[in-house]
C-alpha positions in Angstrom: -50.5 -12.1 -79.9 -46.8 -11.3 -80.5 -44.0 -12.2 -77.9 -41.7 -9.9 -76.7 -38.5 -10.8 -76.1 -36.8 -10.3 -72.4 -33.3 -10.3 -71.3 -32.4 -13.5 -69.8 -31.9 -13.1 -65.4 -30.7 -16.2 -63.7 -32.8 -17.1 -60.9 -29.4 -18.0 -58.8 -28.4 -13.7 -58.9 -31.6 -12.8 -57.8 -31.3 -15.5 -54.7 -27.7 -14.2 -53.9 -28.4 -10.5 -54.1 -31.5 -11.5 -51.4 -29.2 -13.3 -49.2 -26.5 -10.2 -49.4 -29.6 -7.8 -48.2 -30.8 -10.2 -45.3 -27.5 -10.7 -44.0 -26.8 -6.8 -43.9 -30.3 -6.5 -42.1 -28.7 -8.9 -39.8 -25.5 -7.1 -39.2 -27.7 -3.9 -38.4 -29.8 -5.1 -36.2 -26.6 -6.7 -34.2 -24.3 -3.8 -34.1 -27.0 -1.4 -33.3 -28.4 1.2 -35.6 -25.3 3.5 -34.9 -23.1 0.8 -36.6 -19.6 -0.5 -35.3 -18.5 1.9 -33.1 -15.0 0.9 -34.1 -15.8 0.4 -37.8 -17.4 4.3 -37.5 -14.2 5.6 -35.9 -12.1 3.9 -38.8 -14.6 5.2 -41.5 -14.0 8.9 -40.0 -16.9 9.1 -37.7 -16.9 9.7 -34.2 -18.0 6.7 -31.5 -20.0 7.6 -28.8 -18.2 8.9 -25.8 -18.0 7.3 -22.4 -19.3 8.5 -19.2 -16.4 9.2 -16.9 -16.5 8.1 -13.3 -17.0 11.1 -11.0 -13.7 11.4 -8.9 -14.2 11.1 -5.3 -14.2 14.3 -3.4 -10.8 15.4 -2.1 -10.6 15.8 1.6 -9.8 19.6 2.6 -6.7 19.8 5.2 -8.1 23.5 6.3 -12.1 23.4 7.3 -13.1 26.8 7.8 -15.9 25.9 10.4 -15.9 22.9 13.0 -18.9 21.2 14.9 -17.7 19.0 17.9 -20.6 15.7 18.7 -20.0 13.4 21.4 -20.2 13.0 25.4 -18.1 14.3 28.4 -15.1 14.2 27.4 -15.5 16.5 24.3 -17.4 19.4 26.8 -14.1 19.2 29.4 -15.8 17.2 32.4 -13.8 17.3 35.2 -10.8 18.9 33.4 -11.5 22.0 35.5 -13.9 21.4 38.6 -15.3 18.1 40.2 -18.3 17.0 38.3 -18.8 19.9 36.1 -18.3 20.5 32.1 -15.5 23.0 31.2 -15.8 23.5 27.3 -13.0 26.1 27.1 -10.8 23.4 27.3 -12.3 20.9 25.0 -9.7 19.3 22.7 -12.4 19.8 19.5 -13.3 23.7 19.9 -12.2 24.9 23.2 -10.8 27.9 23.9 -8.1 27.5 26.3 -4.8 28.1 24.6 -3.0 25.6 27.1 -5.2 23.1 24.9 -4.7 24.5 21.6 -8.2 22.6 20.1 -8.7 21.6 16.8 -10.6 25.0 16.4 -8.0 27.1 17.8 -5.6 25.5 14.7 -7.9 25.7 12.1 -10.7 28.4 12.3 -9.7 31.8 11.6 -12.4 32.8 14.2 -13.4 30.4 16.6 -16.0 32.3 18.8 -18.1 32.5 15.4 -17.0 29.5 13.5 -16.9 26.7 15.8 -20.1 25.0 18.0 -19.6 22.1 20.6 -23.2 20.3 20.7 -21.4 17.4 22.8 -23.8 16.6 25.9 -22.2 14.7 29.9 -23.7 11.4 29.3 -24.3 11.0 26.1 -24.7 7.7 24.0 -24.6 6.8 20.6 -28.2 7.0 20.3 -28.3 10.9 21.0 -26.1 11.0 18.3 -28.6 12.0 15.5 -30.1 14.5 17.8 -27.0 16.2 18.0 -26.5 15.9 14.1 -29.7 17.6 14.0 -28.3 20.8 16.0 -25.2 20.3 13.9 -26.7 20.7 10.0 -28.1 23.9 11.1 -24.4 25.4 11.3 -23.5 23.6 8.0 -19.9 23.4 9.2 -16.7 22.3 6.9 -16.1 19.5 9.6 -17.9 17.6 12.4 -15.8 15.9 14.9 -17.3 12.8 16.6 -16.0 10.9 19.7 -18.5 9.0 21.5 -19.1 5.6 22.6 -17.4 5.6 26.1 -21.0 5.6 27.9 -22.0 2.4 25.9 -19.2 0.8 27.5 -19.6 2.7 31.2 -22.8 1.4 32.6 -23.6 0.2 35.8 -23.0 -3.2 34.9 -21.6 -5.0 32.2 -24.8 -6.3 31.3 -26.5 -3.3 30.6 -23.7 -2.2 28.1 -25.3 -1.2 24.6 -25.1 -4.0 21.9 -22.7 -3.7 18.8 -25.4 -4.1 16.4 -27.4 -1.3 18.2 -23.9 0.8 18.4 -23.4 0.3 14.8 -26.9 1.2 13.6 -27.4 3.9 15.4 -23.6 5.4 14.3 -25.3 4.3 10.3 -28.0 6.6 11.2 -26.2 9.2 12.1 -24.0 9.6 9.5 -26.4 8.9 7.0 -28.0 12.1 8.2 -25.4 14.5 8.1 -24.2 13.1 4.9 -27.7 13.6 3.5 -27.9 17.6 4.7 -24.3 18.3 4.2 -23.1 16.2 1.5 -19.3 18.0 1.4 -18.9 18.5 5.2 -16.0 16.3 6.3 -16.0 14.2 9.4 -13.5 13.3 11.8 -14.2 10.0 14.1 -12.2 9.7 17.2 -11.7 6.1 18.6 -13.4 5.3 21.9 -10.0 5.4 24.4 -8.9 2.4 26.4 -11.0 2.1 29.3 -9.1 -0.7 31.0 -6.1 1.7 30.5 -7.8 4.4 32.6 -8.7 2.2 35.1 -4.8 0.8 35.2 -3.6 4.5 35.5 -6.4 5.9 37.9 -6.6 3.4 40.6 -3.4 4.3 41.7 -4.8 7.6 42.7 -6.6 7.0 46.4 -9.0 10.2 45.6 -9.7 9.2 42.4 -10.7 6.2 43.4 -13.1 7.8 46.2 -14.5 10.1 43.2 -15.2 6.4 41.0 -17.9 5.6 44.3 -20.0 8.3 43.0 -21.0 6.1 40.0 -18.4 6.9 37.6 -18.6 3.9 34.8 -19.1 1.3 37.1 -18.9 -1.5 34.4 -15.2 -1.1 34.3 -14.3 0.6 37.9 -16.3 -0.7 40.2 -14.3 -2.4 43.0 -11.4 -1.0 41.3 -8.8 -2.9 43.4 -10.3 -6.3 43.2 -8.0 -8.6 41.0 -10.0 -11.6 41.1 -10.8 -13.9 38.0 -14.3 -12.5 38.1 -13.3 -8.9 38.1 -10.8 -9.4 35.5 -13.1 -11.0 33.0 -15.8 -8.6 34.1 -13.7 -5.5 33.1 -11.9 -7.4 29.8 -15.5 -7.6 28.6 -16.2 -4.3 29.1 -12.7 -3.5 27.2 -13.8 -6.1 24.0 -17.0 -4.2 23.8 -15.1 -1.1 23.0 -12.8 -2.7 20.6 -16.0 -3.9 18.9 -17.5 0.0 18.9 -14.5 1.4 17.6 -14.2 -1.5 14.8 -18.0 -0.4 13.4 -16.8 3.3 13.8 -14.3 2.4 11.6 -16.0 -0.1 9.1 -18.8 2.5 8.7 -16.8 5.4 8.1 -14.5 3.8 5.6 -17.7 3.8 3.5 -18.0 7.6 3.4 -15.7 9.4 1.3 -15.1 12.2 3.7 -14.8 10.4 6.7 -11.9 9.6 8.5 -11.4 7.4 11.6 -8.7 8.2 14.0 -7.7 4.8 16.1 -4.4 6.5 17.9 -7.2 7.6 20.4 -7.7 4.0 21.9 -3.8 3.4 21.4 -2.7 6.3 23.0 -1.1 5.5 26.8 -2.6 7.9 29.0 -0.8 8.4 32.2 -1.8 10.2 35.5 -0.3 13.1 34.1 -3.4 13.0 31.1 -6.0 12.5 33.7 -8.3 14.8 35.7 -7.2 15.5 38.6 -10.4 15.4 40.1 -11.9 12.2 38.9 -8.5 10.5 37.5 -10.8 8.9 34.4 -11.7 11.7 32.3 -8.8 13.3 30.6 -7.3 17.0 31.9 -5.8 19.7 30.2 -3.0 17.6 29.3 -5.1 14.5 27.7 -7.4 17.2 26.3 -4.2 18.6 24.7 -3.1 15.3 23.7 -6.6 14.6 22.1 -6.5 18.0 20.2 -3.0 17.2 18.6 -4.0 13.9 17.8 -7.0 15.2 15.8 -5.3 18.3 14.1 -2.4 15.7 12.9 -5.1 13.0 11.0 -7.5 16.0 9.8 -4.2 17.7 8.3 -3.1 14.4 6.8 -2.8 14.7 3.1 -3.8 11.6 0.8 -6.6 9.0 1.5 
């Protein structure tokens, strides 16, 4: 048998080659199929682009249409005559030049581009139904002023709970946002009902009207200054504060929602109250509400 001479290959060299290949495979498996992005970039390659976060939608200070939601305040109840609505003086969509409503200040043609879906006596639980009406018009701005009736019950014990109030407002805003993702929402705070009581009780005629059943939880026995009566009124005020906190907290989670606390802080006097019931805003009160709303709606910045 003939012997063939083959070149000598050390076993150590072959082992080193196998180890090198194994290490390279492990590196690829750890860095992914695309390799090291930093190394690729240094070698002249391009790293995979990272997605940029979507910018928050910007608040527009010149919406072209307005829909108003809420209760008796927004339909001008008792502002023109006793126990009657007067939408012409509404702070949100009224046509009265003395009030100079939000719609008059912002909208080119309020007659065709503003709508008032507020209802006297409405509670927060009625807001989702008003939202349904508003979305049909596709407004660029929705105003909300609701909640006074949830505190103004026949007695303090029947006020809407804070949890129920928050849930109904969340449902309303969620429904609106689902239908109109770009519509802006201005939410006015509920006025300080105790302030309205302290001013209105100075008028004998107003107190006679209160006996018809307006806001019994706050206005019943207006001249009773006993500890029990004071505690009852304070409980109503505390509930209004809680409602406003719920409105603010929910609104803060929506980039196109603005809550306006100035309505609660405003120190209404007899000059701004209805001459018919000394509790609801009269023309002057409606004008002040319009002024505060316009100021917040047109405020620039976050």
